[in-house]
C-alpha angles and dihedrals in degrees: 000000000000131000114241102238098218133105119281115264094249089056090052091051092051094047104039108027122083117246090250093057093042088054090049092054093045090048095050101036121106122213115217130181121217122195121222114293094013117140111244096187135346134225110267094019117132112258115224099157141039113231129216121186113236095181133346142049131276141178124221115208147158128223128220127218092273092054094254114148126228111195109215104170145011123208139184144170116353096007127124124236131183093034094124088073087079113119130008114049094338095245126141111256090198141028130244131205134184114248090193136358103312135186117207134188112223115206119188109255094227091052091049090052089051089052090054092050094048100041108055097181091050090048090051094050091044088053089051088051090054092047094050091045090055091048090051089050090052091050090049091054091048092048091047089058098042103037126083119227095267090054092047091049091050090048091051092051091050090047090050088051096047094049100042103020130205127316113268092232098040116039093198098048119088109244087225125013117203115236116260087247092055091047088053090049092048096052099033102246140104129285089242092054091051091052091049096048093045088050090053091050089049093051090048092055094244094117136009117224113212107179107295092343129088131211119200106228099172114020093172091058090048090053091050091052090049093056093040098244 
């Protein structure tokens, strides 16, 4: 559950694509609105377009044979989704759902591939994005094995914060708080365990639970729990 510390994909397009290719993408992209909880794409579905979030928040997840979700990524404004459908049979290996009302640019996959071929610097930085995303995924798997549930919960709260940020009106309140069910899916535990650990953090003054929302009262303490110090 780490944030890939690279520029957002729309920044890369502006910086490293020629004006002609930027115009081509803007001319051919389609803007689609998704209400909260609507499926944006589904695991196994054929991928015909690359998707860039204009505004909103989404979760990317996979589903096991019993229908249980495993959240593997969160994304927001300016970030790309559906890019792991590149190569092979061009099918999505994961699913994606809107956490709130979300607007997404859809760019034809063939056009995006042409952009990569024609804009070498953009292709290079996009490849670096892929590489860092894979490294973050490897670190997440390692942390999942080595961390106890309190560390994983602290890590999930920090990840939630780094992706979605603080509320504009309340600089301690998360702008969007994942549901307890999604937290459980993200860190690989039960709903009941999430409720218990969050309650412990609340009693310790690390967070403040306000209904379904969470305020971060002591981010430094949360970081120390995450690293096990």
